[in-house]
N, C-alpha and C positions, 0 to 999 in steps of 0.2 A: 915804442914806449906807450904806456897806458896814460889816459888822461886822469884828472882828478875825479873824485866821487862827489856827486851832488846829493846832499842830505836835505830833505824837506821835513821841517818840524812845524807842526800845527798844534793849536790848543785854543780853547776859549779864553777870552781876556780874564786874567786873574788866576790862571792855573799854574803860573810860575815858569812859563816857557823861557822868558828872557833871562831870568836869574839862572836857570839851569844851563842855558847856552853860554852865558858869561863865565860860569864856573867851569864848564866843559872846556872852554878855550884855555883856561888857566892850567888844566891838567893834561891836555892832549895837544901836542904840537901839530902844526901844519893845517890848522882849520881857519878858514876865512868866512866871515859873515857878510853876505851880500847886503848892501845898503839899498833899501827901497826908495822909490819916489812917492811922494804923497802930496795931496792938495790941502791937507789939514795944517793948522798952525802948530808951531812947536809948543810942547808942554814945558813946564818949569824944569830947567836942567838939561833940556835937549839942545843939541848943536847941529846946525846945518852941515851936511856932507859927512857927519859922523854918526848921528842916529838915523837920519833920513836926508834925502834930497828934497827940501821943501820947495815946491813949485806951484805956480798958479794953474788954474783950470785950463787956460788956453795952451800953455806949454805942455800940459799933460795930454790934452786932446791931439796936439801936434805929434807927440810921440806915438800915440795910438795910430794915427793916420799913416805914419811912416813905418808901421809894424816894428816899432822899437822895443816892445815889451815881450818878455818871455811869458809873463802873466800879468793880469791886472784885474782889479775888482773894486766894487763900491761897498764901503763899510761905514755905517752910521753917517751917511751923507758925505763922506770923503772918499776920494779915489786913492788907491795904492797900486803900485806896479813895480816889477823887477825888470830892469834894463837887460835885454838879452845879450848885448855886446859885452857887458861887464862880466857876466857869469861865464859866457863862452870863453873869453880870454883867460880867466882864472883857471878854468878846467883844463884848457890846453897847456897852461903853465904848470900843470900837475898839482894844483892846489885843490884841497878838498873844500867844497863850498857849502855853507849852511844857508838855506832859505827859510826864514821865519815868516810863513804865510798861512792864510786861512784855507779852508777846504776848497773854495772856489779856485784859488790860485794853484793849489796842489793838483787839482783835476786838470787844469790847463797844462801845467808843466809836465805831468806824467804822460800826457799825449805826445809831447815833443821829445821828452827824455825818459822813456819807459824804464830804464835801468836805474833811475834815481831811487835812493833809499828813503822811504816815507815813514815818519814816526809821529804818533799822535800822543800828546800829553793830556791826561785826564785828571780833573780835580777829585779829591777823595769823596766829596759830596757837594750837593748844591748849597747846603747851609754853609759849609766851609768856604765855598767859592764866593758867596755873598758877603761873608765876613771879611774876606781878603779885599774885595772890591771897595767896601766901605772903609777899610783900614787905610786905603791909599789917600783918602781925603782929597781927591782930585775932581770927583764927579758929583753932580747933583743926584738926588734920589731918583729923579726921572731918568737920568742917563744910566744909572745903575740898574734900574728896572729893565731898560732896553738891553743892557749888556747881559743880564740874566736870561732874557728871552732869546737873545742871539746865541748864548751858550748852549741852550738846549738844542737849537737848530744845528750848531756846529758839532756837538757831540754825537748827533744822530748819524754823522758821516764817518764814524770810527772804522766801519767795515771797509773803507776804501784805502786804509793804511796797512803797511806791512808789519809795523811794530806798534804796540800800545804800552804806555808807561803811566802808572797812577802816581801822581806827585803828592803822596801823603807824608812820607818821611823823605825830606829833601836829599839827604846823603845817599839813601838807597836809590832814589830816582836818578840821581847824578851818576851813580855807579852803573846802573842799567843802561843809561844813555851812552856812557863811555864804552861799555862793552859792545854795544851795537856798532859804534864807530870803528873800534879796533877789529872786531870780527869782520866787518865789511872790507877792511883793508887787506885781510888775510884770505879772501876768496881766491880760489884757484885761478880764475881767469885774470886776476890782477897780479898774482904772484908769478905766474909762468914767465911773462916778459922779463921781469927782474931777475928771476932765478934760472933763465934759460941756459947760460953756460954751465952752471952746476948740474942741472938736470940732464943736459946733453952728455956731460962727462959720465954720469951714472949709467945712462943708456948705452953709451959706447962700451963701457967696461962690462956691461951685462951681456954683450954679444959673444 
């Protein structure tokens, strides 16, 4: 039996990654989003163990020391990490797992799981990205300025990803994301174990 597929989805803050992933799960069955650990405080509406595992810095450092993360990174003064045990178990249970992580995390994961499918979401323009960030009404001008600077750095790593999607028209971007997931499931190496009896029958009859 084959294991599940690991999908890495990255994007600068405000590019619409989370909204796309939420909609993707509504229209494609069998997808699990890995919940990351973070040292930052919950934002309005966020729930512990649902949006993130909110932990203090000491607990986070302990997990690093115990080699408990598949990847981890420091972003805007806060630490984020993906517990390796959680992802490994889901993949062994033949679940397809989505990791919403930045380029630093993607780089770490791809070294450990090179057959992961990597997807980068790009905003249609920096002007549109800034408008989206301001529209959230969650961050100060100083924080938004920092996010815009970080966005440029993040986008510069687009060449490290297998697929690129520009989120200008949301429905079109969602359809493209869905197509990547469905096509990945139909790759020959994944289909052969499932279809082996049928394929063997064809080969036998061809002799």
